[in-house]
Backbone as a printed PyTorch tensor [residue, N CA C, xyz], in Angstrom:
tensor([[[ 47.0170, -60.1370, 155.0000],
         [ 46.7210, -58.7200, 154.4910],
         [ 45.5620, -58.4460, 155.1920]],

        [[ 45.0310, -57.2000, 155.7810],
         [ 43.7670, -56.7870, 156.4160],
         [ 42.6060, -56.6540, 155.6120]],

        [[ 41.7130, -57.3480, 155.4300],
         [ 40.4410, -57.3130, 154.5610],
         [ 40.0020, -55.8370, 154.6040]],

        [[ 40.1740, -55.1480, 155.5680],
         [ 39.6380, -53.7350, 155.4930],
         [ 40.4900, -52.6990, 154.5680]],

        [[ 41.4230, -53.3350, 154.2400],
         [ 42.5160, -52.5140, 152.9660],
         [ 42.5260, -52.8020, 151.6890]],

        [[ 41.6950, -54.0160, 151.2850],
         [ 41.5580, -54.6060, 150.0270],
         [ 40.3060, -53.8110, 149.0450]],

        [[ 40.9230, -53.4960, 148.1700],
         [ 40.0180, -52.8440, 147.2130],
         [ 38.6770, -54.1470, 146.6710]],

        [[ 37.8390, -53.7140, 146.2450],
         [ 36.6480, -55.0400, 146.4860],
         [ 35.9940, -54.6230, 144.9100]],

        [[ 36.6850, -53.9420, 144.0250],
         [ 36.1060, -53.8890, 142.5160],
         [ 35.2880, -55.1850, 142.0450]],

        [[ 36.2740, -56.5720, 141.9580],
         [ 35.9210, -57.6650, 141.3120],
         [ 35.9740, -58.9400, 142.4570]],

        [[ 35.9490, -58.4270, 143.7070],
         [ 36.0300, -59.5090, 144.9290],
         [ 34.7360, -59.3390, 145.7330]],

        [[ 34.2750, -60.0780, 146.5310],
         [ 33.5460, -60.1070, 147.5370],
         [ 34.4060, -59.9340, 148.9970]],

        [[ 33.9440, -59.0100, 149.8220],
         [ 35.1320, -58.8220, 150.7880],
         [ 34.1230, -59.3730, 152.1720]],

        [[ 34.7970, -59.9480, 153.1170],
         [ 34.1420, -60.8100, 154.0680],
         [ 33.6560, -59.6630, 154.9720]],

        [[ 34.4640, -58.6770, 155.1020],
         [ 34.2830, -57.5070, 156.1980],
         [ 33.6590, -56.3870, 155.3320]],

        [[ 32.6730, -55.8400, 155.3870],
         [ 32.2800, -54.7240, 154.6480],
         [ 32.5190, -53.1440, 155.3950]],

        [[ 33.1360, -53.3830, 156.5160],
         [ 33.3430, -52.0430, 157.2390],
         [ 34.2280, -51.2380, 156.4360]],

        [[ 33.7780, -49.9380, 156.0480],
         [ 34.3950, -48.7870, 155.2440],
         [ 35.4400, -48.2470, 156.0670]],

        [[ 35.9290, -48.7330, 157.1980],
         [ 36.8590, -48.2240, 157.9470],
         [ 38.1320, -48.9390, 157.7920]],

        [[ 39.4790, -48.2310, 157.2770],
         [ 40.6300, -48.8060, 157.2580],
         [ 41.3150, -49.1160, 158.6710]],

        [[ 42.3870, -49.7480, 158.3600],
         [ 43.0430, -50.1420, 159.6030],
         [ 43.8830, -49.0190, 160.0940]],

        [[ 43.7000, -48.7180, 161.3270],
         [ 44.0310, -47.1310, 161.9550],
         [ 45.7330, -47.5730, 162.8680]],

        [[ 46.4430, -47.3020, 162.1800],
         [ 47.9030, -46.9500, 162.9890],
         [ 47.8700, -45.9740, 163.9990]],

        [[ 48.6950, -46.3430, 165.1660],
         [ 48.9290, -45.2410, 166.3050],
         [ 49.3250, -43.8900, 165.8550]],

        [[ 48.6150, -42.7870, 166.1860],
         [ 49.0040, -41.5830, 166.0200],
         [ 49.1530, -40.8600, 166.9340]],

        [[ 50.0800, -39.9690, 167.3710],
         [ 50.0360, -39.2630, 168.3920],
         [ 49.8320, -37.8430, 168.0360]],

        [[ 48.7910, -37.0370, 168.2540],
         [ 48.4010, -35.8850, 167.9310],
         [ 48.6980, -34.8280, 168.9830]],

        [[ 49.4160, -33.7380, 168.1790],
         [ 49.9150, -32.5910, 169.0060],
         [ 49.0390, -31.2140, 168.3370]],

        [[ 47.6870, -31.4320, 168.3240],
         [ 47.0450, -30.4200, 167.6550],
         [ 46.6220, -29.4730, 168.9920]],

        [[ 47.1510, -28.1000, 168.7760],
         [ 47.0960, -27.0080, 169.6090],
         [ 45.6320, -26.1450, 169.6680]],

        [[ 45.2440, -26.1140, 168.1650],
         [ 44.1570, -25.4180, 168.4020],
         [ 43.0090, -26.1360, 167.7830]],

        [[ 41.7600, -26.1370, 168.3210],
         [ 40.5870, -27.0370, 168.2580],
         [ 39.5930, -26.1970, 167.5480]],

        [[ 38.8480, -26.6560, 166.2720],
         [ 37.8790, -25.7810, 165.6660],
         [ 36.7370, -26.6200, 165.8660]],

        [[ 36.0000, -25.9030, 166.7430],
         [ 34.3350, -26.8060, 167.0050],
         [ 33.3800, -26.5190, 165.7910]],

        [[ 33.1750, -27.3580, 165.6170],
         [ 31.9910, -27.4400, 164.3530],
         [ 30.5440, -26.7610, 165.0780]],

        [[ 29.5680, -26.5590, 164.0990],
         [ 28.3310, -25.7710, 164.7070],
         [ 27.4770, -26.9810, 165.0550]],

        [[ 27.8490, -28.2370, 164.5470],
         [ 26.9210, -29.4530, 164.6990],
         [ 27.8650, -30.6000, 165.0020]],

        [[ 27.0760, -31.5980, 166.0280],
         [ 27.8500, -32.7910, 166.2340],
         [ 27.5400, -33.8480, 165.3210]],

        [[ 28.2830, -34.4860, 164.5280],
         [ 27.9720, -35.5200, 163.6100],
         [ 28.6010, -37.0620, 164.1520]],

        [[ 27.7860, -37.8310, 163.4330],
         [ 28.2300, -39.3460, 163.3160],
         [ 27.9070, -40.0450, 162.1700]],

        [[ 29.0390, -40.7160, 161.9910],
         [ 29.1600, -41.7430, 160.7880],
         [ 28.5870, -42.9910, 161.3500]],

        [[ 27.8750, -43.5420, 160.4060],
         [ 27.0750, -44.7980, 160.3270],
         [ 27.2330, -45.8300, 159.2020]],

        [[ 27.4080, -47.1790, 159.4220],
         [ 27.2360, -48.0300, 158.2370],
         [ 26.4130, -49.2120, 158.5000]],

        [[ 26.0470, -49.8130, 157.4840],
         [ 25.2390, -51.1280, 157.5830],
         [ 25.5180, -51.7230, 156.2080]],

        [[ 25.2380, -52.9810, 156.1640],
         [ 25.4040, -54.1800, 154.8800],
         [ 23.9350, -54.5970, 154.5730]],

        [[ 24.0110, -54.6580, 153.1180],
         [ 22.8990, -55.0000, 152.5920],
         [ 22.6610, -56.3610, 151.9830]],

        [[ 24.0330, -57.2310, 152.2840],
         [ 24.3210, -58.4390, 152.1650],
         [ 23.2630, -59.7680, 152.2560]],

        [[ 22.9340, -60.6520, 151.4560],
         [ 21.8380, -61.3150, 151.3560],
         [ 21.8240, -62.3140, 152.8620]],

        [[ 22.8450, -62.5680, 153.4300],
         [ 22.9070, -63.4030, 154.7420],
         [ 22.3880, -62.7120, 155.6110]],

        [[ 22.0790, -61.3190, 155.3840],
         [ 21.6300, -60.4390, 156.6200],
         [ 20.1920, -59.9210, 156.6340]],

        [[ 19.5320, -60.3320, 155.3700],
         [ 18.3660, -59.9690, 155.1250],
         [ 17.2070, -60.2160, 156.0640]],

        [[ 17.3250, -61.2060, 157.0950],
         [ 16.3700, -61.4480, 157.8900],
         [ 16.6670, -60.5920, 159.3850]],

        [[ 17.8730, -59.8620, 159.1430],
         [ 18.1670, -59.0510, 160.1970],
         [ 17.3020, -57.4950, 159.8290]],

        [[ 16.5840, -56.9920, 160.7610],
         [ 15.7840, -55.6250, 160.4560],
         [ 16.8910, -54.5860, 160.2700]],

        [[ 16.8900, -53.6420, 159.4380],
         [ 18.1280, -52.7800, 158.8720],
         [ 18.3520, -51.7420, 160.2250]],

        [[ 17.4800, -51.3190, 160.7890],
         [ 17.9220, -50.7780, 162.1890],
         [ 18.8700, -51.5680, 163.1710]],

        [[ 18.7050, -52.8130, 163.1240],
         [ 19.8230, -53.4000, 163.9840],
         [ 20.9020, -53.7300, 163.0190]],

        [[ 21.1560, -53.4690, 161.9310],
         [ 22.4530, -53.7550, 161.1130],
         [ 23.1270, -52.5160, 161.3140]],

        [[ 22.3490, -51.5680, 161.6410],
         [ 23.1790, -50.1240, 161.4980],
         [ 24.1290, -50.0640, 162.5650]],

        [[ 25.3470, -49.7780, 162.1690],
         [ 26.4810, -49.3880, 163.3910],
         [ 27.0950, -48.2330, 163.1210]],

        [[ 27.2740, -47.5940, 164.4630],
         [ 27.9610, -46.2820, 164.6670],
         [ 29.5040, -46.5990, 164.3970]],

        [[ 30.2470, -45.7920, 163.3650],
         [ 31.3930, -45.7910, 163.1590],
         [ 32.1940, -44.9360, 163.9680]],

        [[ 31.8280, -43.8050, 164.0840],
         [ 32.4190, -42.6150, 164.9500],
         [ 31.4480, -41.4050, 165.2540]],

        [[ 31.6540, -40.6190, 166.1500],
         [ 31.0520, -39.5240, 166.6400],
         [ 32.2600, -38.3620, 166.3610]],

        [[ 32.0090, -37.0630, 166.0780],
         [ 32.9570, -35.8960, 166.2650],
         [ 32.2230, -34.7740, 166.1020]],

        [[ 32.6430, -33.7270, 166.8870],
         [ 32.2060, -32.3470, 167.0510],
         [ 33.2150, -31.4290, 166.7100]],

        [[ 34.3390, -31.6630, 166.2080],
         [ 35.6510, -30.6810, 165.5620],
         [ 35.9110, -30.9750, 164.4200]],

        [[ 36.6490, -30.0310, 163.8900],
         [ 37.0890, -30.1450, 162.4280],
         [ 38.3400, -31.2790, 162.7380]],

        [[ 39.2030, -31.2000, 163.8740],
         [ 40.1810, -31.8110, 163.9260],
         [ 40.0060, -33.4040, 164.1280]],

        [[ 38.7560, -33.8010, 164.7970],
         [ 38.2420, -34.9050, 164.7810],
         [ 37.7210, -35.6310, 163.5180]],

        [[ 36.9160, -34.5780, 162.7430],
         [ 36.4700, -35.0850, 161.5900],
         [ 37.6850, -35.6890, 160.4690]],

        [[ 38.5290, -35.0120, 160.6060],
         [ 39.6380, -35.3430, 159.5810],
         [ 40.5400, -36.3450, 160.0420]],

        [[ 40.7050, -36.7460, 161.4420],
         [ 41.2100, -37.8320, 162.1680],
         [ 40.4160, -39.2260, 161.7340]],

        [[ 39.3280, -39.0020, 161.6310],
         [ 38.2470, -40.2320, 161.1450],
         [ 38.2130, -40.2340, 159.6090]],

        [[ 38.1630, -39.2080, 158.8250],
         [ 38.0200, -39.1830, 157.4640],
         [ 39.2610, -39.9590, 156.7380]],

        [[ 40.3800, -39.4940, 156.8460],
         [ 41.5490, -40.0510, 156.5050],
         [ 41.5820, -41.5500, 156.3030]],

        [[ 40.7600, -42.5410, 157.4500],
         [ 40.7310, -43.7090, 157.4990],
         [ 39.5400, -44.3050, 157.0430]],

        [[ 38.6050, -43.6250, 156.5770],
         [ 37.3480, -44.0140, 155.8090],
         [ 37.6060, -44.1930, 154.3520]],

        [[ 37.0600, -45.3220, 153.8870],
         [ 37.3510, -45.5570, 152.2720],
         [ 36.7660, -44.5980, 151.5050]],

        [[ 37.4930, -44.3360, 150.3310],
         [ 36.6820, -43.3690, 149.4390],
         [ 35.6600, -44.1640, 148.6930]],

        [[ 34.5780, -43.0900, 148.0990],
         [ 33.3630, -44.0390, 147.7640],
         [ 33.7160, -45.1500, 146.9710]],

        [[ 34.5320, -44.8650, 145.7600],
         [ 34.9340, -45.9980, 144.9830],
         [ 35.5130, -47.1520, 145.5110]],

        [[ 35.5450, -47.2370, 146.4760],
         [ 36.5400, -48.3180, 147.3450],
         [ 35.5080, -49.1250, 148.3730]],

        [[ 34.4880, -48.5590, 148.5900],
         [ 33.5130, -49.0850, 149.5100],
         [ 32.9300, -50.2270, 149.0090]],

        [[ 32.7060, -51.3860, 149.7490],
         [ 32.1890, -52.5780, 149.4840],
         [ 30.9970, -52.4590, 148.9950]],

        [[ 30.5580, -53.2150, 147.9100],
         [ 29.2260, -53.2280, 147.3110],
         [ 28.2240, -53.7270, 148.5760]],

        [[ 27.0350, -53.3540, 148.2310],
         [ 25.8160, -53.6690, 149.2190],
         [ 26.2920, -53.1250, 150.4780]],

        [[ 26.9200, -51.8100, 150.4340],
         [ 27.2100, -51.1150, 151.9630],
         [ 26.6870, -49.6460, 151.9300]],

        [[ 25.8620, -49.4470, 152.9180],
         [ 25.6510, -48.0430, 153.0700],
         [ 26.5790, -47.2640, 153.9950]],

        [[ 27.1320, -45.9510, 153.9090],
         [ 27.7820, -45.2800, 154.7560],
         [ 26.9840, -43.9410, 154.8790]],

        [[ 26.6880, -43.5300, 156.1400],
         [ 25.7630, -42.3620, 156.3380],
         [ 26.6220, -41.3300, 157.0940]],

        [[ 26.3280, -40.0990, 157.1490],
         [ 26.6650, -39.1070, 157.9110],
         [ 25.6590, -38.1300, 158.2750]],

        [[ 25.2780, -38.4580, 159.6660],
         [ 23.9610, -37.6910, 160.2620],
         [ 24.5260, -36.9600, 161.5060]],

        [[ 23.4600, -35.5600, 161.5680],
         [ 23.5160, -35.0610, 162.6510],
         [ 23.3690, -36.0150, 164.0420]],

        [[ 24.1760, -35.6040, 164.9250],
         [ 23.9270, -36.3930, 166.3770],
         [ 22.5430, -36.3610, 166.7240]],

        [[ 22.0060, -37.4950, 167.1590],
         [ 20.5000, -37.3620, 167.4710],
         [ 19.5200, -38.0660, 166.3430]],

        [[ 20.0660, -38.1140, 165.1620],
         [ 19.3130, -38.8000, 164.0120],
         [ 20.1570, -39.7830, 163.3900]],

        [[ 19.3060, -40.6620, 162.8990],
         [ 19.6550, -41.7440, 162.1640],
         [ 19.2230, -42.0000, 160.7500]],

        [[ 19.9060, -42.7080, 159.7520],
         [ 19.2850, -42.7360, 158.5290],
         [ 18.2440, -43.9460, 158.4680]],

        [[ 16.9860, -43.7220, 159.2030],
         [ 15.9370, -44.4920, 159.0330],
         [ 14.9880, -43.7680, 158.7100]],

        [[ 13.9070, -44.0340, 157.9760],
         [ 12.6870, -43.4540, 157.4500],
         [ 11.8390, -43.2320, 158.7820]],

        [[ 11.7150, -44.4860, 159.4870],
         [ 10.7680, -44.0590, 160.7740],
         [ 11.3720, -43.0750, 161.8420]],

        [[ 12.5140, -42.8450, 161.9270],
         [ 13.3090, -41.6120, 162.5690],
         [ 12.9670, -40.2070, 162.0040]],

        [[ 12.5670, -40.1550, 160.5000],
         [ 12.4940, -38.8640, 160.0210],
         [ 10.9970, -39.1040, 159.2260]],

        [[  9.9110, -39.1170, 159.8560],
         [  8.5850, -39.4620, 159.0290],
         [  8.2730, -38.0090, 158.3560]],

        [[  8.4350, -36.8820, 158.9640],
         [  8.2030, -35.7070, 158.1670],
         [  9.2690, -35.2030, 157.1150]],

        [[ 10.3710, -36.2640, 156.5530],
         [ 11.3800, -35.8650, 155.9950],
         [ 11.1790, -36.4270, 154.3460]],

        [[ 12.1460, -36.1030, 153.6080],
         [ 12.5420, -36.4940, 152.4330],
         [ 13.8450, -36.5730, 152.0140]],

        [[ 13.9460, -37.3760, 150.7190],
         [ 15.4080, -37.5620, 150.4750],
         [ 15.5890, -36.9570, 149.1190]],

        [[ 16.6910, -36.1880, 148.8190],
         [ 17.0270, -35.9330, 147.3620],
         [ 18.1320, -37.1520, 147.0940]],

        [[ 18.0100, -37.7260, 145.7290],
         [ 18.9940, -38.4880, 145.6660],
         [ 19.4330, -38.5070, 144.1170]],

        [[ 20.7810, -39.0270, 143.7500],
         [ 21.4010, -38.9300, 142.5490],
         [ 21.8690, -40.3530, 142.3310]],

        [[ 22.0730, -40.8500, 141.3130],
         [ 22.4750, -42.0900, 141.0140],
         [ 23.9040, -41.9450, 139.8220]],

        [[ 24.6160, -42.8780, 140.3680],
         [ 26.0420, -42.9900, 139.5580],
         [ 26.1540, -44.5750, 139.1600]],

        [[ 26.4200, -44.5460, 138.0540],
         [ 26.5550, -46.1640, 137.5400],
         [ 27.8560, -46.8510, 137.7390]],

        [[ 27.8490, -48.0590, 138.0300],
         [ 28.7230, -48.8720, 138.3980],
         [ 30.1230, -48.5660, 137.5220]],

        [[ 30.0020, -48.0210, 136.1050],
         [ 31.3890, -48.1160, 135.4120],
         [ 31.7430, -46.5470, 135.4200]],

        [[ 30.9570, -45.7000, 136.1500],
         [ 31.2360, -44.2780, 136.1770],
         [ 32.6890, -44.2200, 137.0000]],

        [[ 33.6590, -43.2180, 136.5930],
         [ 34.8900, -42.7720, 137.0760],
         [ 35.0290, -42.8800, 138.2080]],

        [[ 35.8430, -43.7450, 138.9900],
         [ 35.9120, -43.7430, 140.5150],
         [ 36.1930, -42.4390, 141.1460]],

        [[ 36.9330, -41.6290, 140.3530],
         [ 37.3560, -39.9940, 141.0700],
         [ 36.2350, -39.2730, 141.0610]],

        [[ 35.1340, -39.5840, 140.1390],
         [ 33.6910, -38.8280, 140.0400],
         [ 33.1410, -39.2580, 141.3500]],

        [[ 32.8890, -40.5960, 141.6200],
         [ 32.2010, -40.8920, 142.9900],
         [ 32.8620, -40.2800, 144.1730]],

        [[ 34.1600, -40.5770, 144.1390],
         [ 34.9670, -39.9890, 145.4940],
         [ 34.8300, -38.4380, 145.2950]],

        [[ 34.8860, -37.6700, 144.3550],
         [ 34.7480, -36.1710, 144.4170],
         [ 33.4050, -35.8280, 144.8370]],

        [[ 32.1300, -36.5160, 144.6230],
         [ 30.9260, -36.0940, 144.7160],
         [ 30.4490, -36.3840, 146.2580]],

        [[ 31.0320, -37.4140, 146.7500],
         [ 30.8130, -37.9050, 148.1600],
         [ 31.4980, -37.0220, 149.0650]],

        [[ 32.8850, -36.7190, 148.5440],
         [ 33.6000, -35.8690, 149.3920],
         [ 33.1610, -34.4700, 149.5160]],

        [[ 32.6440, -33.8030, 148.5060],
         [ 31.7240, -32.6290, 148.1670],
         [ 30.5670, -32.5750, 148.9980]],

        [[ 29.8140, -33.4030, 149.0440],
         [ 28.4510, -33.5740, 150.0600],
         [ 28.8310, -33.5570, 151.5040]],

        [[ 29.7300, -34.5240, 152.0590],
         [ 30.3520, -34.6150, 153.2150],
         [ 30.9690, -33.3060, 153.6960]],

        [[ 31.8150, -32.4860, 152.9840],
         [ 32.3390, -31.4630, 153.3760],
         [ 31.2150, -30.1150, 153.3500]],

        [[ 30.4840, -30.2350, 152.3970],
         [ 29.1200, -29.2270, 152.7290],
         [ 28.5340, -29.3360, 153.8240]],

        [[ 28.2900, -30.5820, 154.1980],
         [ 27.5750, -31.0670, 155.1780],
         [ 27.8400, -30.3650, 156.7410]],

        [[ 29.1260, -30.6810, 157.0680],
         [ 30.0390, -30.2950, 158.2750],
         [ 30.1790, -28.8540, 157.9870]],

        [[ 30.4980, -28.3750, 157.1130],
         [ 30.6950, -26.8700, 156.6900],
         [ 29.5020, -25.8510, 156.5040]],

        [[ 28.1920, -26.6390, 156.8090],
         [ 27.1120, -25.8670, 157.0040],
         [ 26.7580, -24.9900, 155.7270]],

        [[ 27.1350, -25.6160, 154.5610],
         [ 27.0490, -24.7800, 153.2870],
         [ 25.7570, -24.8540, 152.7360]],

        [[ 24.7670, -25.4580, 153.1940],
         [ 23.3270, -25.6620, 152.9560],
         [ 22.6790, -24.3400, 153.6520]],

        [[ 23.3680, -24.0550, 155.1150],
         [ 22.7260, -22.9180, 155.7170],
         [ 21.1670, -23.4540, 155.8750]],

        [[ 20.7970, -24.5260, 156.0770],
         [ 19.3740, -25.0710, 156.3870],
         [ 19.3780, -25.9570, 157.7220]],

        [[ 18.5850, -25.5430, 158.9500],
         [ 18.4900, -26.5290, 159.8800],
         [ 17.7770, -27.7610, 159.4930]],

        [[ 17.0790, -27.9340, 158.5840],
         [ 16.3830, -29.1450, 158.4650],
         [ 17.2190, -30.1900, 157.7970]],

        [[ 18.2760, -29.7340, 157.4060],
         [ 19.3510, -30.6380, 156.9180],
         [ 19.6540, -31.7880, 157.8580]],

        [[ 19.4660, -33.1890, 157.9340],
         [ 19.4030, -34.1880, 158.6380],
         [ 20.8740, -35.0180, 158.5310]],

        [[ 21.1620, -35.3680, 157.0680],
         [ 22.1860, -36.0850, 156.9010],
         [ 22.3990, -36.5640, 155.4910]],

        [[ 23.5490, -37.3620, 155.0940],
         [ 23.8330, -37.7610, 153.7210],
         [ 24.0350, -39.0200, 153.8950]],

        [[ 23.7780, -39.6880, 152.4440],
         [ 23.9320, -41.1560, 152.5620],
         [ 24.9260, -41.8400, 151.4050]],

        [[ 25.8500, -42.4950, 151.4630],
         [ 26.5360, -43.0070, 150.2580],
         [ 26.0580, -44.7920, 150.2000]],

        [[ 25.3020, -45.0710, 149.3420],
         [ 24.8470, -46.3190, 149.3280],
         [ 25.3270, -47.3930, 147.8560]],

        [[ 25.9940, -47.9020, 148.2470],
         [ 26.9440, -48.8410, 147.1500],
         [ 25.7900, -50.2140, 146.8010]],

        [[ 25.2130, -49.9720, 145.6780],
         [ 24.7050, -51.3420, 145.5440],
         [ 25.0920, -52.1600, 144.3800]],

        [[ 24.8870, -53.0970, 144.0150],
         [ 25.1110, -54.1730, 142.8860],
         [ 25.7810, -53.5160, 141.9160]],

        [[ 24.7660, -52.5900, 141.0480],
         [ 25.0040, -51.8410, 139.7710],
         [ 25.0380, -50.5080, 139.6930]],

        [[ 25.1360, -49.8630, 141.0350],
         [ 24.9790, -48.3510, 140.8610],
         [ 25.4670, -47.9170, 142.5290]],

        [[ 25.7800, -46.7160, 142.2840],
         [ 26.0530, -46.0190, 143.8170],
         [ 25.2860, -44.8480, 143.9260]],

        [[ 24.6080, -44.7390, 145.0060],
         [ 23.5870, -43.7520, 145.2780],
         [ 23.9160, -42.6870, 146.2740]],

        [[ 23.9070, -41.3340, 145.9530],
         [ 24.1080, -40.1480, 147.0380],
         [ 22.7890, -40.0300, 147.3590]],

        [[ 22.5150, -39.5760, 148.6830],
         [ 21.1740, -39.3510, 149.1920],
         [ 21.5390, -37.9880, 150.2930]],

        [[ 20.5800, -37.0490, 150.1970],
         [ 20.7680, -35.8100, 150.9630],
         [ 19.3660, -36.1000, 151.7670]],

        [[ 19.2270, -36.2090, 153.0620],
         [ 18.1790, -36.3430, 153.9100],
         [ 18.0590, -35.0310, 154.6800]],

        [[ 16.7180, -34.7370, 154.8180],
         [ 16.0950, -33.4130, 155.4630],
         [ 14.3810, -33.3680, 155.6200]],

        [[ 14.2360, -32.9240, 156.9930],
         [ 12.8060, -32.4470, 157.0720],
         [ 12.1920, -31.4690, 156.5690]],

        [[ 11.1610, -31.6520, 155.9590],
         [ 10.4700, -30.7820, 155.0280],
         [  8.9340, -30.3280, 155.2600]],

        [[  8.2420, -31.4220, 156.0950],
         [  7.0700, -31.1770, 156.2600],
         [  6.2420, -30.7920, 155.1140]],

        [[  6.2360, -31.3160, 154.2070],
         [  5.3180, -30.9360, 152.7920],
         [  5.4830, -29.6200, 152.4920]],

        [[  6.7230, -28.9140, 152.5220],
         [  6.8700, -27.7780, 152.0790],
         [  7.7910, -27.7240, 151.1170]],

        [[  7.0030, -27.3330, 149.5580],
         [  7.6400, -27.7120, 148.2890],
         [  8.3560, -26.5910, 148.2240]],

        [[  8.3450, -25.3990, 148.6480],
         [  9.2690, -24.3960, 148.5830],
         [ 10.5760, -24.7050, 148.9960]],

        [[ 10.7480, -25.3320, 150.3620],
         [ 12.0670, -25.6890, 150.8260],
         [ 12.4890, -26.8290, 150.3770]],

        [[ 11.8340, -27.7920, 149.8090],
         [ 12.5290, -28.9450, 148.9090],
         [ 12.8380, -28.2710, 147.9230]],

        [[ 12.4450, -27.5340, 147.1240],
         [ 13.1700, -26.7540, 145.9470],
         [ 14.4980, -26.0420, 146.3290]],

        [[ 14.3840, -25.3290, 147.2940],
         [ 15.6060, -24.6460, 147.7640],
         [ 16.6060, -25.7790, 148.2630]],

        [[ 16.3910, -26.5670, 148.5140],
         [ 17.5900, -27.7830, 149.1590],
         [ 18.1430, -28.3450, 147.5630]],

        [[ 17.1760, -28.5900, 146.8800],
         [ 17.9170, -29.5010, 145.5990],
         [ 18.6660, -28.2090, 144.7420]],

        [[ 18.0860, -27.0370, 144.8820],
         [ 18.9690, -26.2280, 144.2550],
         [ 20.4280, -25.8330, 144.4670]],

        [[ 20.1840, -25.9140, 146.2110],
         [ 21.8940, -25.9380, 146.7950],
         [ 22.7130, -27.2140, 146.5100]],

        [[ 21.8870, -28.3340, 146.5790],
         [ 22.5750, -29.5520, 146.3370],
         [ 23.2660, -29.5230, 144.9820]],

        [[ 22.5710, -29.2120, 143.9920],
         [ 22.8880, -29.0070, 142.5120],
         [ 24.1130, -28.5030, 142.3890]],

        [[ 24.1880, -27.2160, 142.9940],
         [ 25.4240, -26.0740, 142.9850],
         [ 26.6890, -26.8120, 143.5090]],

        [[ 26.3910, -27.5730, 144.7210],
         [ 27.4630, -27.8940, 145.5900],
         [ 28.0100, -29.2620, 144.5300]],

        [[ 27.2320, -29.7620, 143.9340],
         [ 27.6200, -30.9530, 143.3570],
         [ 28.1160, -30.8180, 141.8790]],

        [[ 27.7830, -29.4650, 141.2870],
         [ 28.0020, -29.2940, 140.2030],
         [ 27.1640, -29.8040, 139.2310]],

        [[ 26.0060, -30.3930, 139.5140],
         [ 24.8190, -31.1350, 138.6380],
         [ 23.7450, -30.2630, 138.2490]],

        [[ 23.1800, -30.6820, 137.1830],
         [ 21.5850, -30.0420, 136.6770],
         [ 20.8490, -30.8200, 137.7760]],

        [[ 19.8000, -29.7440, 138.0040],
         [ 18.6550, -30.1540, 139.0810],
         [ 18.0440, -31.2410, 138.6100]],

        [[ 17.9890, -31.4400, 137.1960],
         [ 16.9370, -32.7420, 136.6570],
         [ 17.5230, -33.8440, 136.6780]],

        [[ 18.9070, -33.8360, 137.3160],
         [ 19.5550, -35.1990, 137.4440],
         [ 19.0920, -35.9180, 138.9420]],

        [[ 18.4410, -35.0990, 139.6420],
         [ 18.3510, -35.6010, 141.0340],
         [ 16.6450, -36.1170, 141.2710]],

        [[ 16.5120, -36.9390, 141.7430],
         [ 15.0880, -37.6180, 142.2570],
         [ 14.9230, -37.4070, 143.7710]],

        [[ 13.4830, -37.4730, 144.0630],
         [ 13.2060, -37.1420, 145.4340],
         [ 12.0140, -38.1000, 145.4970]],

        [[ 11.9920, -38.7240, 147.1780],
         [ 11.2380, -39.7080, 147.6530],
         [ 10.8310, -39.2260, 149.2760]],

        [[  9.7540, -39.3280, 149.4220],
         [  8.9170, -38.9470, 150.6430],
         [  9.2320, -40.0500, 151.8410]],

        [[  9.6780, -39.7220, 152.6880],
         [  9.7330, -40.8580, 153.8450],
         [  8.4540, -41.2060, 154.1520]],

        [[  7.5400, -40.7350, 154.5190],
         [  6.1060, -41.3330, 154.7280],
         [  5.6560, -41.9020, 153.7190]],

        [[  5.7180, -41.8750, 152.4890],
         [  5.3590, -42.8700, 151.2660],
         [  6.1880, -43.9770, 151.5470]],

        [[  7.5450, -43.8810, 151.6200],
         [  8.4090, -44.8390, 151.4460],
         [  8.2490, -46.1000, 152.8610]],

        [[  7.4710, -45.4230, 153.8660],
         [  7.1830, -46.3860, 155.0760],
         [  6.0320, -46.9030, 154.5990]],

        [[  5.0850, -46.5410, 153.9670],
         [  4.0820, -47.3300, 153.5220],
         [  4.1500, -48.4290, 152.7010]],

        [[  5.3380, -48.2740, 151.5940],
         [  5.5250, -48.9080, 150.7250],
         [  6.2650, -50.4010, 151.4320]],

        [[  6.9050, -50.0800, 152.3320],
         [  7.5730, -51.1870, 153.0570],
         [  6.8200, -51.8900, 154.0160]]])
């Protein structure tokens, strides 16, 4: 059995790649729906045996897409949030940006924590809502950069990255939109500034 197809609720998987095995499919799509933005899926692992490798060197491109058809072609092969291996980050960012603090020094991150024992469908649904909102431009905000699904040992974290240049009004507008999209109270979100995060590391 291919390790990419195994669920890893109780087992360590030797391959944390969040992409399932892809069968050969012949596409006969006649109509192409161009997205307003080109997007890239990234992933990386936080496993102990890779701690000596800088995070940016562990970051790997999964795929790039610019049409709705290409997005769904890749999306159906990505594992749902609840099946992504522990200590793995999966990110969706605008082309030209990466989920790295040093590449977004004027940015910040709103994030939301889900416990390890939370319902799988809840995790899957919230990650899906966030991804769909991104590619559908539901935030209607050009400063949005990307989103991250970070599966830790005891929790799963959803992050929304954006440039805000210390603009508290913009920061507030973004968390308001994020709360509406995920159907959550604004008080459940936490904020971190990338510049401060860089100083801590």
